[in-house]
N, C-alpha and C positions, 0 to 999 in steps of 0.2 A: 505493499497500499505505500504511496507516496505521500510526502510529508503534508501537502496538501492536505489530502484526504485523511490524514491524522487529524487535521486541528479541526476540520471541520466536523469529523465525526463525536472527537472531546467536547466543543460545541453545544454538538445536537445530543450528545448527551448529559450535560450541564443544565443545558433548557430544556429537555426532553421533548427535542424534536418527536415529534410521534408518528412512530410509520411500524407495519404491522406485526414485526419483532419487539417492539417498547410498548409501552403502557397507552391506555387510551388517555384523552384527552379532556382536560378537567369541564366541565359544564358548568359548574355551578359556585357561586363565591362561599368557598371553605376554607377554615383551614390548611394549609396545604402536607399534603400527603404523599408518601412516596411506596414505591415497589420496589420489590426483592431486584430485579434487575437493572433497575436506576441507583441504586445504594454500592458505594464500595467498603466493604468492612475491612476494620483494619485489625479486629479480630473476632472470629466465628467457633461458636459454638457449635455440637451436632448439629443441631439448628440451622441452615442456612441465613434464616431471618432472627435471628437472634444473636447477638453479640453488640460490639462497638460499630458503631457507623458514621461515615462520616460520608454528607453528602448535601448537594445545594439544594438550594428554594426552588428551584426551576424556574428562575426571573433574573432578569436583570436591565433594572431601571436607574435614571436619575438620583433618585431617594437613597434607596440601598448600593448599587452596584451589584456582586454578588453575594447573597445571601448564603453562607454557608454554615450547617448545619452538625452536631456532633455530640454521641452519645448512645446511652448502652439503648438497647429496643432488644424485649424481651419477646416468646411466642410458645404460644402453650397449645395443646389440645386433649380435648376428653370427650370421646365418642363424637357426638354433632354439635358440640359446642366448644372452639375456638376463643381465645383472650389474647389480647393482647398487651402490652405496656410499652413506653417509649419515653424518654425522657432527654430532649434534645435540648443545646444552650446554641445560640445565634453568635454567629458575628460575621458584620457585614464587611465587605470591601469598600465601600468610601471613606475618602479620604485617606488611602491606604491603609485597612485595616484600622486604623487608628482606635485606641481601646478607650471610648469613650462612653456615655449610657446612650445616645443614641446609633452607636453601631453594636450596640447588647441587644440580645432577644432571646425568649425561649419558647419552646411548643412542648408544653409535656401532656403527655393522653394517656388514657386506658379505656381499653374497651374490651367487649362480650360478644359472642356471632354465635347462632345455635341454628343450623340446617345450614347445607349451601347454597343449591340455587335459591332455594325458597325456606325462608325463615325470620327470624327476628334480628334486632341486635344492638345493642345501647353503649352508648361512647361518652365519657365525660373527656374535658378537655382545660389546659390553662396555658391560656399564651399572653404573647408581646409580640407582636409583627406586624410587619405592614402589607397594608391590603389596595387592591386597585377600587376605587369609586364604579367605576361598570366593567365587569369581568365577562360580559354576554358579547362586548362586540367585535374584538379580536384573542386569538390562544396566545396563551404565553410565552411558545416560542417564535411568532411572527412578533411577538410586544419585545420578549428579549434582543435578539437578534437585529431589530433597526433602531434599539439603543446602540449597543452594541459595537454595531458597525457605523451607523452613519448617523448618531449622535441625535436621533428622532425616537422620543417618548412619545407612543400614542393611548397614553391613561397619564392621568393621575393618581395619587396614592393619601393614604393617611392610616395612621396607626391604631391599629386596635389591643386595647390592656386587659385580657379581663378571663371569664370561666364559662364555658358552654356545654350544654347538659345534652345529648341526639341520644333519639330512639326513632327507629327503621322498623319499616316491615319490609323485605324483600322477596315479592310478589314471583320473581326469576332472576336469573343471573342481572339481569341489564334493566330490571322494573321495578321501582322500589317506591314507596310512603313514607317520609320522616316530619320530625318536629323537634324544633330544638330550641331551648330555651336560652339566653347570655345575658351575661350581667357584664357589663363594659364602661372603659373611658378612651371616648375616642378624640385624636390631638391631630393637630394639621401637622405637617414635616415640609420639608423645604429641601429644592433641590438641593444637591452638595457636590464635592469635589469627587467625579465618577467618570473612572475613563472608556474613551471610545475610540476605535482604529483609525477613522477620517473624523476630521472636522473638530480634532479634542482639543483646542483650543478653542471655539468657540461657546458662547454661553448657550446655559440649557432654557427651554421654556422654562418660567418658573412654573414651580408648583403649588395649585390652588390654596389659599387657606381656606378651612373648612372649618365648621363649627364643633368645639370644641367644649366637653362635657359628658355625664355620665348618663348611659342609655341601655334601657331592658330591651329584648327583643325576642319575641316569639315568632317564629317561621315556620308554614308548613310546604312541605316540596314533595311534588308529584315526578317521577321519571318514566316512563311509557317508551320501549326502545324497541321495535321489531325491525330494523334494520337488519341486513342478513350481513354487513360488516361495519364498526364502527369505526373503522379507519376510512376507507373508499366505498362507501356503502354504494349501492344501485340499486337497489326495491325496499320498502319502508317508511316506517314514520318514525320521530322522533319526535315528542313532547314534552318540557319539561314545562313546567307551573309551579308556582310561588307568592304566595300570600305572607306578608307582614306586616306583626305587629308591633310597632315600635313605644316607646316612652322615655322620655327623659329631661334633664335640666341642662341647660345651653352655658357653661359660664365666659366661654369667649366667642361669640360669633365670627362667621366668617364673613367673607365681602362678595355682596351680590349685586347686581344691576338694579337702579329706582323701581324696575315695571316686577320685577324677577319678584324681588322680597323686599316692601317699599320701608317695615322697619322689623329688627329679627326681635323673634321671640325667646323668654326663657325657659319658658314650662312646654315640652311638645306632648302630643299623641299623638300618633297617625296608623291610618294603616294604607298596603302597597303591595301594588300585586304585580307579577311578570308576566308573562306567555310567551314562550319558544316552540313554533310549531315548523316542522321541516316533513318535506315529502321529498321521497324520493322514487323516480319511475324509471325502468327501463323501455324502452321503445323497441330496440333490436338488440343483438350481442354487441352492437359496437356504438348503441346513441341512447343519450338517457335526457332527461328534463327533470328537473328538480328547484321545489319551490319552500319558498321561508316566508312567515310571518312572524313578526313579534310584536308585540302591544305591553306597556306595558305606562305605572305611574299609579299617582293619586288617587285612590279609593274616597276615605272618610276620616274627618278627623280635622287634627291641623295641619300644615303648612309640612312638607317635608325637610328634613334635613339636609343639607348640600350634598355630603355624603349619601343619600340617597336620592339623588335627582337624576336625568336624566340628557344623554345629545345624541345626534349622529352626525354622520359626515366622515370621511378619510376610508383607507383602505380597508377597515373593518364591514362597513356599512353601504354608504354612497362616494365607492371611490374616484367620481369626478369632481366631486368638491373636497378643497383641501383643510386637512384636519384642523381643527379651531383657527380659523381665517378670519382675520377681522377685518371689515369693510367699513368704513368711518360712514354716517348717515343711514346706513341700512340695518333693515329689521332683520333680524339674524334668526331662523324657523329652526336655524340647526342647536343652538345652546340656548336658545331665547334670551339674547343679550338685544335689547331696547333700542340699538342703533346709536347710542353714546358709547365712550369710552369704557370698555369693559374691566373687571377686575382683572388681577394680574394671571396669566396663564389662559385667558377666556374659559372659565371653567364649565361646566355641563350643571345647566339652570332650569330644562326644561321639568315641566309636572308632569307630563304624560309625551307618551312617544310613539310614533306608528312606524313600522320599515318592515315594506316588499321586497324580497327575491325573488329572481326567476334567473336559471341558469340551462343551456343547453348545453349537451357536451358530448363530442365524437371524436371515438379513437380515430388516429389514422395509421394506417396500412403503412408507412414510409420505411424504406432503408436509409433514408439520411442521415437517422442519428444514432445507427446501432452501432456508431463507432463509441459510443458513451458507455455501452453497455460490456465493452472489451474488460480482460479480467487487471489489466495495469491501472484503473481507473474503478471500476466501481467499485461503490462502500458497498462492498457486502459484508461488514460486519455489524449495519447499522439497518439492512433489510433495503436497501433505496435499490430500485432499475426502473430507465427510462422505460416509459410505454409515453407517447406524448399524444394529448390528448389536446384538438381544439373545445373552445369554449368562446360562448354569448350567451352575454348576460346583461339583465335590466336592472333598475333598484329607482323606488321610488321610499321617501320615506320624509318624516319630519318635527318635533318638537311642538310644546304648548303648554301654555299657564293655564291656570282654571282658576277663576275668577267672572268680576266682572267685563260681560262680553268687550273686548275692544281691539281695533283694528284684526290684523293678522296673526296675534301672538297670543292674545287671552280670549277664551271660551268659557260658557259656562260650565257646570259640571257634568253635562245632558247631553254634552253637544260634542260635533266632531267634524272636523275643519275640513274644508272643500279639498277635492283632487287637486285641483286647478292653484293650491300654494305649497302643495309638495314639492321639493327636492329631487329631479329625475336623472338618471344617468345611464347611457348604453355602455357597452365595452364588449374586446374580444381579446382571447389570452389562448397562452399553450400552455396544457399542465402535463412537466416532462417528469412529472412523481417526486422527482427528487426537489425538486421545486417548479414556481409559478411565474411566469412572467406575463405581464396583463396591461393592458393600454383602455382608460375609461374616460369617456367624452360628456361633461354634463346638458342636458335636455334643456331644460327648464330655464338656466343661464345658459346664453350664448357669449357670454364677454369672457367665461372661465376659459383657462386652456387648457388642452389635454392632458391628461397624467398617465403616468408609466410607471410600474410598481411592480415588485417581486412578492408573494406570498410563499412561505414554505407548506402551510397545510392550505386545504382546498379552500373557494369562498364560502364555505358554509357545509 
C-alpha cells in the first residue's frame, strides 16, 4: 500500500469513514460510541472488547481538533444478557493538546442488553463532551475531513456536561424505540487553535454563542430501518423520528437576530420534534431513485434554545447555496436572519425547517476508471472499490420562525410557507465508491454561482 493510501486509511479510521467493513454511520444526536473494529487496544483481556482502549472521538472540528478517548472497557455476558462498562477520559488536540479544562473531558457509561436482534437495553452515562448543534445534516466523516483538509467547518458546537439514563426496546437488529432523560449543563464554546492541512493560517468561522445554563430533557426516539444495506442501500425505508420535551434555566443567553428572538427568556419549557424519512427504490439492476423528507422544529411551549434550532443550506442539505452565507439586506430563509448583520458565525436560528431531496443514480459500465481498482492503489484494508455511478439530484428547503405572521420569515404555528419561498437547486455528480464529486446550481436564485464539492458518504 502506498504512503498516500496509508495516510487516507488512517484518517478514515480516526474519523470513522463508513464502508461495509466498518461500523454504521451514526444518525442520532447521542454521546459518541465506538465499535471494536474502530478501537486500538493497548492492553486486551481474553475478550476483544475488554481492556485498555485508545480511540478517537470520530470527529475533527474547530473547537476540539481531534478528541482522543482513553480508558478501560469491560464486556461480559450471561445467557442472553450482555453487560458493558466504559470509563473514558478525553484529551483534545486543540492548542497542541494543551493541558487545561477546555481540552479535558470524560465519557463514563454502563449498560445492559437482553436479547440479540430483539430485546431491550438500559444504559446510564456521565459525560463532558462537545456536541454539534445539528447532526442530521452532514455525517461525521464529511464534516471532520472538510475541517482537517480545507479549514471549513460545516457545523456549530456546544459543551454538554451531565448525566443521562436511556431505556431501549429493540424490535429488530436495526429498528428500535428508546426513551432517555438527561440532566445537563450547556455552555458555549469558541473556535480555537486547530491545525488544518490547507489554509492553516486563515481564521476559522466563529463558533456562535449559544444559551448557557442547566437543562433537563426527555427524548423519545423511534428508528425503523428496512433497507437491504445500511451503507449502500438500494431498497427499503429508513424512518427516524424524535420528540424532545425540555426545560431549563438560561444563565447566559447567546446572541440571536432581533426577529429570531426579540428578548431572551431565562426560564424555558419547550417541545421539539424531528422526522427524517428516506425511501430507496431500485428501478433496474443499475438504476435507482431515492427520496428524503425532513421536517423539524418547535411544537409547543416556549421558544427553542439556540442549541435546538435549525437551518438548511450547504453541502449537506441544499449544496447550490453556500453554507451560512450572509447577504446584507436579504431576508435569509436558510438561517432565519432578518437581513441585518447576523451574530458572529451566522448561527442556525430557525424554529422550524422543511427539506425535500430527490436523487437518481445510474451505474456506469465503463472501463475508463478500472485502473483505480489495481492492486497497488486499491484501499483494500478499508473495503473501498471504485464503482462509478452517475448521480442527478434536486433539493428544496427552507426554515422559518413561529409567531405573528410577518413577511416571508415568520408564520403562525398552524401555517406552512408557500413552495415559491423555498430555496431550490439541481446538480450532477459522479460517485466513485471511495468518494463522490458533485456540482450544484441554485435554481431559486440565479445570481448564486455553481458549487463543486466532494462527499465521502452518499448524499443521503
